[in-house]
C-alpha positions in Angstrom: 35.9 13.1 13.4 36.5 16.6 12.2 33.8 19.2 12.9 32.9 22.7 11.7 31.0 25.2 13.7 27.8 26.7 12.4 25.4 29.3 13.8 21.6 29.7 13.9 19.1 31.8 15.9 19.6 29.5 18.8 23.4 29.8 18.9 26.2 27.6 17.7 26.6 23.9 17.2 29.3 21.6 15.8 28.4 19.8 12.7 30.5 17.0 11.1 32.9 18.7 8.7 32.1 16.5 5.7 28.3 16.7 6.2 26.2 18.3 3.5 23.5 19.0 6.1 23.8 21.9 8.6 23.1 23.0 12.1 19.4 22.7 12.0 19.6 19.1 10.9 22.1 18.5 13.5 19.8 19.8 16.2 17.2 17.4 15.0 19.6 14.5 15.0 20.5 15.4 18.6 16.9 16.0 19.7 15.2 13.0 18.1 17.3 9.7 18.5 14.0 7.8 18.4 13.7 4.9 16.0 16.8 4.9 13.7 14.3 5.2 10.8 14.9 7.7 8.2 12.7 9.5 5.7 11.2 7.2 3.0 13.1 7.3 -0.2 10.1 8.5 -2.1 9.6 11.4 0.3 13.2 12.5 -0.2 12.7 12.4 -3.9 9.5 14.3 -3.7 10.9 16.9 -1.5 13.9 17.5 -3.7 11.5 17.7 -6.8 9.7 20.5 -4.9 12.9 22.3 -4.2 14.0 22.0 -7.9 10.7 23.2 -9.2 10.7 26.2 -6.8 14.2 27.2 -7.8 13.2 27.2 -11.5 10.1 29.1 -10.7 11.9 31.8 -8.7 14.5 32.2 -11.2 11.9 32.6 -13.9 10.2 35.3 -11.8 13.6 37.1 -11.3 13.6 36.5 -7.5 16.6 34.2 -7.6 19.8 34.8 -9.3 20.2 32.5 -12.3 23.6 31.1 -11.3 22.2 30.3 -7.8 19.0 28.6 -9.2 21.3 26.5 -11.7 23.4 25.3 -8.8 20.4 24.4 -6.7 18.9 22.5 -9.7 22.2 20.7 -10.3 22.4 19.8 -6.7 18.8 18.5 -6.7 19.4 16.5 -10.0 22.4 14.8 -8.2 20.1 13.8 -5.3 17.4 12.6 -7.7 20.1 10.5 -9.5 20.9 8.8 -6.2 23.7 10.8 -4.7 23.9 12.2 -1.1 21.0 10.1 0.1 22.9 9.4 3.2 22.7 13.0 4.2 19.0 12.8 4.8 19.4 11.8 8.5 16.5 13.1 10.5 14.5 10.4 12.4 11.0 9.8 11.2 9.6 10.8 14.7 10.7 14.5 14.8 9.1 17.9 15.6 5.7 18.5 14.2 4.9 19.4 10.6 8.2 18.1 9.2 10.2 21.3 9.7 13.4 19.3 10.4 13.0 17.2 7.3 12.4 20.4 5.2 15.5 22.0 6.7 17.5 18.8 6.1 16.7 19.1 2.4 17.4 22.8 2.4 20.8 22.5 4.0 21.9 19.6 1.8 20.9 21.4 -1.4 22.4 24.7 -0.1 25.8 23.2 0.8 26.0 21.2 -2.3 25.0 24.1 -4.5 27.6 26.3 -2.8 30.2 23.7 -3.6 29.2 23.8 -7.2 29.7 27.6 -7.2 33.1 27.2 -5.5 32.1 28.0 -2.0 32.7 26.0 1.2 30.2 24.0 3.2 28.6 25.5 6.2 29.0 29.2 5.6 25.7 29.9 3.6 26.8 33.3 2.2 26.8 31.8 -1.3 23.6 29.8 -1.1 21.4 30.0 2.0 19.1 27.2 3.0 16.2 29.5 3.9 16.7 32.6 1.7 17.5 30.6 -1.5 16.5 27.0 -1.4 13.3 27.6 0.7 12.4 30.7 -1.2 8.6 31.2 -1.7 8.0 28.1 0.6 7.1 27.1 4.1 7.4 23.6 5.6 3.6 24.0 5.8 3.2 23.7 2.1 6.3 21.7 1.2 5.8 18.8 3.5 2.1 18.0 2.6 2.9 18.6 -1.1 6.0 16.3 -0.9 3.9 13.6 0.9 1.3 13.7 -1.8 3.9 13.5 -4.5 5.6 10.7 -2.8 2.4 8.6 -2.6 1.8 9.3 -6.3 5.3 8.2 -7.2 4.5 4.8 -5.5 1.0 4.6 -7.1 1.8 2.9 -10.3 4.2 0.3 -8.7 1.5 -0.5 -6.2 -1.2 -0.9 -8.8 1.2 -2.9 -10.9 1.8 -5.3 -8.2 -2.0 -5.7 -7.6 -2.5 -6.4 -11.3 0.3 -8.9 -11.3 -1.4 -10.8 -8.4 -4.8 -10.5 -10.0 -3.4 -11.9 -13.2 -1.9 -14.8 -11.5 -5.1 -15.6 -9.6 -7.0 -15.3 -12.9 -4.8 -17.8 -14.6 -5.4 -20.3 -11.8 -9.2 -19.5 -12.0 -9.1 -20.7 -15.6 -7.0 -23.7 -15.0 -9.2 -24.8 -12.1 -12.5 -24.2 -13.8 -13.4 -27.7 -14.0 -12.4 -28.8 -10.6 -15.5 -29.5 -8.5 -15.3 -29.0 -4.7 -17.5 -28.4 -1.7 -18.0 -24.7 -0.9 -17.7 -23.5 2.7 -19.6 -20.9 4.7 -19.0 -20.4 8.5 -16.2 -23.0 8.0 -18.9 -25.5 7.4 -19.8 -27.5 4.2 -21.8 -25.6 1.7 -23.1 -26.2 -1.8 -20.7 -27.2 -4.5 -18.5 -24.7 -6.2 -15.6 -25.1 -8.6 -12.1 -24.2 -7.5 -12.0 -21.9 -10.5 -14.9 -20.0 -9.2 -13.3 -19.6 -5.9 -10.2 -18.3 -7.5 -12.2 -15.9 -9.7 -13.6 -14.3 -6.6 -10.0 -13.9 -5.3 -9.0 -12.2 -8.6 -12.0 -9.8 -8.5 -11.4 -8.9 -4.9 -7.9 -7.7 -5.7 -9.1 -5.9 -8.8 -11.8 -4.1 -6.8 -9.3 -3.1 -4.0 -6.9 -1.7 -6.6 -9.6 0.3 -8.3 -10.5 1.9 -5.0 -6.8 2.9 -4.5 -6.6 4.4 -7.9 -9.8 6.4 -7.5 -8.7 7.7 -4.1 -5.3 8.9 -5.5 -7.0 11.7 -7.4 -7.3 13.8 -4.3 -3.6 13.5 -3.8 -3.0 15.5 -7.0 -4.1 18.7 -5.4 -1.0 20.4 -4.1 -0.8 23.5 -1.7 2.5 24.8 -3.0 2.3 28.5 -2.7 0.1 28.4 0.4 3.2 29.0 2.5 2.5 29.2 6.3 -1.2 29.2 6.7 -2.7 29.3 3.1 -2.6 32.9 2.3 0.3 32.6 -0.1 2.5 35.1 1.8 5.9 35.5 -0.1 4.7 33.2 -3.0 1.9 34.4 -5.3 -0.2 33.3 -8.1 2.4 33.3 -10.8 4.8 31.4 -8.6 2.1 28.7 -8.0 1.5 28.4 -11.7 5.2 28.0 -12.5 6.0 25.6 -9.6 3.2 23.3 -10.5 4.1 23.4 -14.2 7.6 22.6 -13.3 6.5 19.6 -11.2 4.4 18.3 -13.9 7.2 18.4 -16.3 9.8 17.0 -13.9 7.8 14.1 -12.6 5.3 13.3 -15.2 2.6 13.4 -12.6 -0.8 15.0 -13.3 -0.7 17.4 -10.3 -2.7 20.6 -9.9 -2.9 23.6 -7.6 -5.2 23.1 -4.7 -8.7 24.5 -5.3 -8.5 25.8 -1.7 -5.1 26.3 -0.3 -6.5 26.6 3.3 -8.2 23.1 3.1 -5.0 21.4 1.8 -2.9 23.1 4.3 -5.2 22.3 7.2 -6.4 18.9 6.4 -4.7 15.5 5.7 -8.0 14.0 4.7 -6.9 13.2 1.2 -4.0 11.2 2.5 -6.4 9.5 4.9 -8.7 8.5 2.1 -5.8 7.1 0.2 -4.6 5.1 3.3 -8.2 3.9 3.7 -8.2 2.5 0.2 -4.9 0.9 0.8 -6.2 -0.7 4.0 -9.2 -2.1 2.1 -6.8 -3.6 -0.5 -4.7 -5.1 2.3 -7.8 -6.6 3.9 -8.7 -8.2 0.6 -5.2 -9.6 0.2 -5.0 -10.7 3.8 -8.3 -12.7 3.4 -7.0 -14.4 0.3 -3.6 -15.3 2.1 -5.6 -16.8 4.9 -7.7 -18.7 2.4 -4.8 -20.1 0.7 -3.5 -21.4 4.0 -6.8 -23.0 4.8 -7.1 -24.7 1.4 -3.6 -26.0 1.5 -3.7 -27.1 5.1 -2.4 -30.7 5.8 -1.0 -32.2 3.7 -2.7 -35.5 5.3 -4.8 -34.2 8.2 -6.3 -31.0 6.7 -8.2 -29.9 3.6 -5.4 -30.3 1.2 -7.4 -29.2 -1.8 -4.3 -27.2 -3.1 -0.6 -27.5 -2.6 1.4 -24.4 -2.2 4.9 -24.2 -3.4 7.6 -25.1 -0.8 9.9 -22.1 -0.4 11.8 -23.1 2.8 11.9 -25.8 5.5 9.1 -25.2 8.0 10.4 -26.4 11.2 13.7 -26.6 13.2 12.5 -29.9 14.9 10.1 -31.7 12.5 12.0 -32.9 9.4 10.1 -32.5 6.1 7.5 -30.1 7.5 6.8 -27.3 5.0 4.7 -24.2 6.0 2.8 -21.6 4.0 5.6 -19.1 4.7 4.7 -16.6 2.1 1.0 -16.3 2.9 2.0 -16.1 6.6 4.2 -13.1 5.7 1.5 -11.6 3.7 -1.0 -11.8 6.7 1.6 -9.9 8.8 2.1 -7.3 6.3 -1.6 -6.8 6.0 -2.0 -6.3 9.7 0.8 -3.8 9.7 -0.9 -1.8 6.9 -4.1 -1.8 9.0 -2.1 -0.5 11.9 -0.6 2.2 9.7 -4.0 3.3 8.7 -5.1 3.6 12.2 -2.1 5.8 13.1 -3.0 8.0 10.1 -6.7 8.3 11.1 -5.8 9.3 14.6 -3.1 11.7 13.3 -5.3 13.2 10.8 -8.0 14.0 13.3 -5.3 15.6 15.5 -4.8 18.6 13.1 -5.5 21.9 14.7 -6.6 25.1 13.1 -4.5 26.0 10.1 -2.0 23.0 10.2 -1.7 19.4 11.1 1.6 19.1 12.9 1.4 15.2 12.8 2.3 15.1 9.2 5.7 13.3 9.7 4.1 10.2 11.2 1.2 10.3 8.7 3.7 10.5 5.8 5.8 7.7 7.1 2.9 5.3 7.8 1.2 6.0 4.5 4.5 5.4 2.5 5.5 2.4 4.5 2.1 0.8 4.1 2.1 1.2 0.4 5.7 0.0 0.0 5.2 -3.2 2.1 1.9 -4.1 0.7 3.4 -3.7 -2.8 6.3 -6.0 -2.0 4.0 -8.6 -0.3 1.7 -8.8 -3.3 4.6 -9.3 -5.6 5.9 -12.0 -3.3 2.5 -13.7 -3.0 2.1 -13.8 -6.9 5.6 -14.9 -7.7 6.3 -17.4 -4.8 2.9 -18.8 -4.1 0.1 -18.3 -6.6 2.1 -18.9 -9.7 3.3 -22.2 -8.5 0.4 -23.6 -6.5 -1.4 -26.7 -7.8 -4.8 -28.4 -7.2 -5.6 -31.9 -6.0 -8.9 -32.7 -8.0 -9.2 -36.1 -6.4 -9.1 -34.6 -2.9 -11.6 -31.9 -3.9 -13.9 -34.6 -5.2 -13.5 -36.8 -2.2 -14.6 -34.0 0.3 -17.5 -33.0 -2.0 -18.9 -36.5 -2.1 -18.7 -36.7 1.7 -20.6 -33.5 2.1 -24.4 -33.4 2.9 -24.6 -29.9 1.7 -25.6 -31.2 -1.8 -29.1 -31.8 -0.3 -29.7 -28.1 -0.6 -30.6 -28.8 -4.3 -33.7 -30.9 -3.1 -35.4 -28.0 -1.4 -37.4 -26.7 -4.4 -38.7 -30.2 -4.9 -39.5 -31.6 -1.5 -39.3 -28.5 0.7 -36.8 -27.2 3.4 -38.0 -29.3 6.3 -37.9 -32.6 4.5 -34.5 -31.8 3.0 -33.2 -31.0 6.5 -34.4 -34.4 7.8 -32.6 -36.2 5.0 -29.4 -34.3 5.6 -29.5 -35.0 9.3 -30.1 -38.8 8.8 -27.1 -38.8 6.2 -24.9 -37.2 8.9 -26.1 -39.6 11.5 -25.9 -42.8 9.5 -23.3 -42.0 7.0 -25.6 -43.1 4.2 -25.5 -41.0 0.8 -28.2 -38.4 0.2 -29.1 -40.1 -3.0 -29.9 -43.5 -1.3 -32.1 -41.9 1.3 -34.2 -40.0 -1.3 -34.7 -43.0 -3.4 -35.5 -45.2 -0.4 -38.3 -42.8 0.5 -39.6 -42.7 -3.1 -39.5 -38.9 -3.1 -38.0 -38.4 -6.6 -37.3 -40.9 -9.4 -33.8 -42.0 -10.1 -33.2 -40.3 -13.4 -34.3 -36.9 -12.2 -32.6 -37.3 -8.9 -29.3 -37.7 -10.7 -29.8 -34.4 -12.6 -30.9 -32.6 -9.3 -27.8 -33.9 -7.4 -25.3 -33.3 -10.1 -22.5 -31.1 -8.6 -21.9 -29.6 -12.0 -25.5 -28.4 -12.1 -25.2 -26.8 -8.7 -22.3 -24.5 -9.8 -24.5 -22.8 -12.3 -27.4 -20.3 -11.8 -30.9 -21.7 -11.6 -32.6 -24.8 -10.1 -30.8 -28.0 -10.6 -32.8 -30.6 -12.7 -35.0 -28.0 -14.4 
């Protein structure tokens, strides 16, 4: 490999000759060979959008030469169109605050802008990473702003995936509305419910979780650009803040705004934590639904078997014909990972000290990773499981008729204690509840039929009245 030699305040270092990144990125590559994970795609996009907006603002204020600004904007547009993504090479686990990520972006854009202006890579006398690309900025405002922007870029796809899943569950709720089955609490038989009612609860849970995510995202719209190092705005200024936010709104279509308090948004990652907490809540809702689908479909002969999940792959390397609930199992694993990501974010958010939280790189990675995998899991669950699952009405009815929980409807008429005695005898002898009530002459036949009607029990009110 051919190399070029670059210099920074710490000395000289060789950099691959064809690299768009420079010496500070190379130092990070050498210092942090940790995970092999690179910056999330949306974080790169958001960071480059910030650099583009800043170059435009600085040019408008007369701080940055027009030809230099145009070259930086052109280089940024190339990255935003998908070029040079392989040049963002810093590991997710890096020095605090995201300085290496910020410098990676600065160097890539500086070297590419220099080429556009006819200069060579790695000299920086045409376009400088710090003096030009990073003008009016600090890592301490760029990285938190980019994190917020990146999460906002992924918000609509995440909410869209939730809406897609909720819609699929809602269609099943309608289709299954007339299918009676036994309800279950504590994994024990409970009073009757329809399969449609059960699925309507699933749908509403997804919708409630998504509503929480949407509400929590509003805090992410406050950006601390212009705060620079500690929130004072050194080397930036009010007019720069106004222009850079206007540019970002225009470039991204996102409804972002200047932070009401630059110090808070520079010090605290609480808004990202709140968003992560809402994503965790959505993941918990989704994970519970995935587990329920696995329970309802267990069998097919020796379990509940009230629904059949689509077969998506063979389930065993040794048992021919076995089919597993593969997609819900994947979804459960994703949801556990999202919960783990949120735990990391919470610990890291608390670890902020004084004017800055240096744990921002791991916060950003986990927040973006959680949003991405949950989005993809919801899409897969809708498309590969919920859309194609079917019900077994006969099996639902069979299990309902074997349950003694229908005795609950007798309580308003004969009291809790007498009802409990009848239910216990039914379990002990295997005799139907109805026969035991008639034998004891507690309620006449016609009224008892109305009281013990499963259909009556799935509606509000006292059965038989």
